[in-house]
DOKOLKE-82152 format. One record per atom (N, C-alpha, C, CB): z, y, x; residue number from 1; atom name. Coordinates in nm, 2 decimals. Glycine has a CB too. Example, Ala and Ser with C-alpha at 12.3 -4.5 7.8 and 13.67 -1.06 7.14 Angstrom:
% residues 2
c3 c2 c1 resi name
0.78 -0.57 1.32 1 N .
0.78 -0.45 1.23 1 CA .
0.78 -0.33 1.32 1 C .
0.90 -0.45 1.13 1 CB .
0.71 -0.22 1.28 2 N .
0.71 -0.11 1.37 2 CA .
0.79 0.00 1.29 2 C .
0.57 -0.06 1.41 2 CB .
***
This chain:
% residues 78
c3 c2 c1 resi name
1.86 -0.99 0.25 1 N .
1.78 -0.85 0.22 1 CA .
1.66 -0.83 0.32 1 C .
1.90 -0.71 0.23 1 CB .
1.49 -0.80 0.35 2 N .
1.43 -0.81 0.44 2 CA .
1.43 -0.73 0.53 2 C .
1.36 -0.83 0.40 2 CB .
1.40 -0.81 0.63 3 N .
1.42 -0.63 0.78 3 CA .
1.32 -0.59 0.76 3 C .
1.44 -0.62 0.98 3 CB .
1.30 -0.47 0.82 4 N .
1.15 -0.34 0.83 4 CA .
1.17 -0.29 0.92 4 C .
1.11 -0.22 0.73 4 CB .
1.05 -0.31 0.99 5 N .
1.02 -0.26 1.09 5 CA .
1.11 -0.11 1.10 5 C .
0.87 -0.26 1.09 5 CB .
1.13 -0.01 1.21 6 N .
1.18 0.10 1.23 6 CA .
1.12 0.19 1.11 6 C .
1.15 0.15 1.37 6 CB .
0.98 0.20 1.14 7 N .
0.95 0.33 1.09 7 CA .
0.85 0.28 0.99 7 C .
0.91 0.44 1.18 7 CB .
0.81 0.15 0.92 8 N .
0.83 0.12 0.80 8 CA .
0.85 0.20 0.64 8 C .
0.91 0.07 0.83 8 CB .
0.79 0.20 0.61 9 N .
0.81 0.27 0.46 9 CA .
0.82 0.15 0.32 9 C .
0.66 0.39 0.43 9 CB .
0.92 0.09 0.29 10 N .
0.96 0.01 0.16 10 CA .
0.89 0.08 0.02 10 C .
1.13 0.02 0.14 10 CB .
0.89 0.18 0.04 11 N .
0.84 0.26 -0.02 11 CA .
0.68 0.30 -0.09 11 C .
0.87 0.32 0.06 11 CB .
0.64 0.29 0.07 12 N .
0.49 0.28 0.02 12 CA .
0.44 0.14 0.01 12 C .
0.40 0.35 0.10 12 CB .
0.52 0.06 0.00 13 N .
0.45 -0.09 0.04 13 CA .
0.46 -0.11 -0.14 13 C .
0.57 -0.23 0.16 13 CB .
0.61 -0.05 -0.22 14 N .
0.60 -0.10 -0.34 14 CA .
0.51 0.01 -0.44 14 C .
0.75 -0.12 -0.39 14 CB .
0.52 0.11 -0.43 15 N .
0.38 0.21 -0.47 15 CA .
0.28 0.17 -0.52 15 C .
0.32 0.28 -0.37 15 CB .
0.22 0.14 -0.33 16 N .
0.11 0.02 -0.35 16 CA .
0.06 -0.08 -0.44 16 C .
0.11 -0.04 -0.26 16 CB .
0.19 -0.20 -0.41 17 N .
0.19 -0.25 -0.54 17 CA .
0.20 -0.25 -0.68 17 C .
0.23 -0.28 -0.52 17 CB .
0.30 -0.12 -0.75 18 N .
0.27 -0.08 -0.85 18 CA .
0.16 -0.05 -0.93 18 C .
0.32 -0.02 -0.84 18 CB .
0.08 0.03 -0.82 19 N .
-0.07 0.08 -0.82 19 CA .
-0.16 -0.07 -0.90 19 C .
-0.13 0.12 -0.61 19 CB .
-0.15 -0.14 -0.78 20 N .
-0.27 -0.24 -0.77 20 CA .
-0.24 -0.34 -0.92 20 C .
-0.28 -0.35 -0.60 20 CB .
-0.09 -0.37 -0.92 21 N .
-0.11 -0.44 -1.06 21 CA .
-0.10 -0.34 -1.19 21 C .
0.01 -0.57 -1.07 21 CB .
-0.12 -0.25 -1.15 22 N .
-0.11 -0.13 -1.31 22 CA .
-0.29 -0.19 -1.32 22 C .
-0.08 0.13 -1.27 22 CB .
-0.35 -0.17 -1.18 23 N .
-0.51 -0.19 -1.22 23 CA .
-0.56 -0.36 -1.25 23 C .
-0.60 -0.13 -1.07 23 CB .
-0.52 -0.46 -1.21 24 N .
-0.51 -0.57 -1.25 24 CA .
-0.52 -0.60 -1.12 24 C .
-0.58 -0.62 -1.36 24 CB .
-0.54 -0.58 -1.02 25 N .
-0.60 -0.64 -0.90 25 CA .
-0.53 -0.73 -0.79 25 C .
-0.65 -0.55 -0.84 25 CB .
-0.56 -0.85 -0.71 26 N .
-0.51 -0.90 -0.66 26 CA .
-0.48 -0.85 -0.52 26 C .
-0.54 -0.98 -0.69 26 CB .
-0.40 -0.90 -0.47 27 N .
-0.39 -0.87 -0.33 27 CA .
-0.54 -0.84 -0.27 27 C .
-0.32 -0.99 -0.25 27 CB .
-0.61 -0.97 -0.24 28 N .
-0.75 -1.03 -0.20 28 CA .
-0.85 -0.86 -0.20 28 C .
-0.81 -1.18 -0.36 28 CB .
-0.81 -0.86 -0.38 29 N .
-0.94 -0.79 -0.44 29 CA .
-0.93 -0.66 -0.38 29 C .
-0.95 -0.78 -0.62 29 CB .
-0.78 -0.59 -0.38 30 N .
-0.76 -0.46 -0.33 30 CA .
-0.79 -0.47 -0.14 30 C .
-0.58 -0.41 -0.39 30 CB .
-0.78 -0.53 -0.13 31 N .
-0.81 -0.56 0.05 31 CA .
-0.95 -0.57 0.09 31 C .
-0.74 -0.70 0.12 31 CB .
-1.03 -0.66 -0.03 32 N .
-1.19 -0.66 -0.01 32 CA .
-1.27 -0.49 -0.04 32 C .
-1.25 -0.78 -0.15 32 CB .
-1.17 -0.46 -0.14 33 N .
-1.22 -0.30 -0.19 33 CA .
-1.15 -0.24 -0.11 33 C .
-1.19 -0.25 -0.34 33 CB .
-1.07 -0.22 -0.01 34 N .
-1.09 -0.09 0.10 34 CA .
-1.12 -0.13 0.24 34 C .
-0.96 -0.01 0.11 34 CB .
-1.14 -0.27 0.25 35 N .
-1.22 -0.31 0.38 35 CA .
-1.09 -0.30 0.45 35 C .
-1.37 -0.21 0.45 35 CB .
-1.02 -0.41 0.41 36 N .
-0.93 -0.38 0.56 36 CA .
-0.88 -0.56 0.51 36 C .
-0.76 -0.19 0.58 36 CB .
-0.78 -0.66 0.58 37 N .
-0.73 -0.82 0.56 37 CA .
-0.63 -0.79 0.46 37 C .
-0.65 -0.91 0.71 37 CB .
-0.64 -0.89 0.45 38 N .
-0.53 -0.96 0.37 38 CA .
-0.44 -0.91 0.38 38 C .
-0.50 -1.06 0.39 38 CB .
-0.38 -1.01 0.57 39 N .
-0.29 -0.94 0.59 39 CA .
-0.22 -0.85 0.60 39 C .
-0.28 -0.95 0.63 39 CB .
-0.33 -0.72 0.64 40 N .
-0.27 -0.59 0.61 40 CA .
-0.22 -0.52 0.47 40 C .
-0.36 -0.52 0.65 40 CB .
-0.27 -0.60 0.39 41 N .
-0.21 -0.58 0.24 41 CA .
-0.09 -0.61 0.24 41 C .
-0.28 -0.66 0.13 41 CB .
-0.08 -0.75 0.25 42 N .
0.03 -0.83 0.23 42 CA .
0.16 -0.75 0.34 42 C .
-0.02 -0.99 0.27 42 CB .
0.12 -0.71 0.46 43 N .
0.23 -0.58 0.55 43 CA .
0.29 -0.46 0.46 43 C .
0.13 -0.50 0.67 43 CB .
0.19 -0.45 0.46 44 N .
0.24 -0.33 0.38 44 CA .
0.28 -0.32 0.26 44 C .
0.17 -0.25 0.37 44 CB .
0.26 -0.42 0.16 45 N .
0.33 -0.41 0.08 45 CA .
0.48 -0.45 0.04 45 C .
0.28 -0.44 0.03 45 CB .
0.53 -0.55 0.18 46 N .
0.63 -0.61 0.22 46 CA .
0.68 -0.52 0.30 46 C .
0.61 -0.72 0.27 46 CB .
0.62 -0.43 0.35 47 N .
0.70 -0.27 0.43 47 CA .
0.72 -0.36 0.56 47 C .
0.88 -0.18 0.35 47 CB .
0.61 -0.44 0.62 48 N .
0.61 -0.54 0.75 48 CA .
0.56 -0.48 0.85 48 C .
0.53 -0.67 0.74 48 CB .
0.52 -0.36 0.81 49 N .
0.45 -0.28 0.94 49 CA .
0.38 -0.14 0.94 49 C .
0.35 -0.36 0.99 49 CB .
0.37 -0.07 0.99 50 N .
0.38 0.09 0.96 50 CA .
0.27 0.10 0.93 50 C .
0.42 0.21 1.07 50 CB .
0.15 0.18 0.80 51 N .
0.01 0.18 0.82 51 CA .
-0.08 0.27 0.88 51 C .
-0.03 0.17 0.71 51 CB .
-0.15 0.28 0.97 52 N .
-0.22 0.42 1.05 52 CA .
-0.27 0.47 0.92 52 C .
-0.37 0.40 1.20 52 CB .
-0.34 0.64 0.96 53 N .
-0.36 0.70 0.89 53 CA .
-0.50 0.70 0.77 53 C .
-0.34 0.78 0.98 53 CB .
-0.54 0.57 0.84 54 N .
-0.70 0.52 0.82 54 CA .
-0.69 0.42 0.68 54 C .
-0.76 0.42 0.97 54 CB .
-0.58 0.33 0.73 55 N .
-0.52 0.24 0.64 55 CA .
-0.51 0.32 0.50 55 C .
-0.38 0.18 0.71 55 CB .
-0.42 0.42 0.52 56 N .
-0.37 0.40 0.40 56 CA .
-0.43 0.54 0.32 56 C .
-0.20 0.39 0.41 56 CB .
-0.56 0.56 0.37 57 N .
-0.67 0.64 0.32 57 CA .
-0.79 0.53 0.25 57 C .
-0.74 0.73 0.45 57 CB .
-0.79 0.44 0.30 58 N .
-0.91 0.31 0.23 58 CA .
-0.85 0.25 0.11 58 C .
-0.93 0.15 0.35 58 CB .
-0.67 0.22 0.10 59 N .
-0.60 0.18 0.02 59 CA .
-0.59 0.26 -0.06 59 C .
-0.52 0.14 0.06 59 CB .
-0.59 0.42 -0.03 60 N .
-0.53 0.53 -0.19 60 CA .
-0.71 0.52 -0.28 60 C .
-0.46 0.79 -0.11 60 CB .
-0.82 0.52 -0.18 61 N .
-0.93 0.53 -0.24 61 CA .
-1.00 0.43 -0.32 61 C .
-1.00 0.57 -0.17 61 CB .
-0.97 0.26 -0.29 62 N .
-1.02 0.13 -0.32 62 CA .
-0.89 0.12 -0.43 62 C .
-1.04 0.00 -0.17 62 CB .
-0.77 0.19 -0.44 63 N .
-0.72 0.21 -0.58 63 CA .
-0.74 0.34 -0.71 63 C .
-0.61 0.22 -0.55 63 CB .
-0.87 0.41 -0.62 64 N .
-0.88 0.51 -0.71 64 CA .
-0.81 0.62 -0.72 64 C .
-0.89 0.47 -0.81 64 CB .
-0.70 0.68 -0.61 65 N .
-0.60 0.72 -0.64 65 CA .
-0.59 0.86 -0.51 65 C .
-0.50 0.60 -0.65 65 CB .
-0.58 0.97 -0.54 66 N .
-0.53 1.07 -0.42 66 CA .
-0.48 1.05 -0.36 66 C .
-0.49 1.16 -0.41 66 CB .
-0.49 1.10 -0.22 67 N .
-0.36 1.06 -0.15 67 CA .
-0.22 1.16 -0.18 67 C .
-0.40 1.08 0.01 67 CB .
-0.29 1.27 -0.27 68 N .
-0.14 1.32 -0.35 68 CA .
-0.07 1.22 -0.44 68 C .
-0.16 1.45 -0.46 68 CB .
-0.16 1.22 -0.55 69 N .
-0.08 1.06 -0.64 69 CA .
-0.03 0.95 -0.51 69 C .
-0.22 0.94 -0.78 69 CB .
-0.09 0.92 -0.44 70 N .
-0.02 0.81 -0.36 70 CA .
0.13 0.88 -0.34 70 C .
-0.11 0.78 -0.20 70 CB .
0.12 0.97 -0.26 71 N .
0.24 1.03 -0.24 71 CA .
0.33 1.06 -0.37 71 C .
0.21 1.15 -0.17 71 CB .
0.31 1.09 -0.42 72 N .
0.40 1.06 -0.59 72 CA .
0.46 0.93 -0.56 72 C .
0.27 1.04 -0.77 72 CB .
0.35 0.88 -0.60 73 N .
0.41 0.79 -0.63 73 CA .
0.47 0.66 -0.52 73 C .
0.33 0.76 -0.73 73 CB .
0.50 0.73 -0.42 74 N .
0.62 0.69 -0.29 74 CA .
0.72 0.76 -0.34 74 C .
0.60 0.74 -0.12 74 CB .
0.71 0.87 -0.37 75 N .
0.86 0.92 -0.37 75 CA .
0.89 0.90 -0.54 75 C .
0.86 1.10 -0.31 75 CB .
0.80 0.84 -0.60 76 N .
0.90 0.81 -0.75 76 CA .
0.99 0.62 -0.74 76 C .
0.75 0.83 -0.93 76 CB .
0.90 0.60 -0.58 77 N .
1.01 0.46 -0.53 77 CA .
1.14 0.51 -0.50 77 C .
0.95 0.37 -0.39 77 CB .
1.16 0.59 -0.42 78 N .
1.26 0.63 -0.31 78 CA .
1.39 0.65 -0.40 78 C .
1.21 0.77 -0.21 78 CB .
***
């Protein structure tokens, strides 16, 4: 079982991955659209880091979902 930092949320990573895959985006394409590094997306999806607020906003914007929609997707993964 993978180890996650104390405050990392595996449900957030799973939700982002599902939304990304539903849109047919690669991790690289999402990183580019969000203006973040590929490493940031990788670590977010694998729950290896706790993303900052601006990162979450950038990712939601790049996925064309509101923060409310992202929160619902996260709750569905819990």
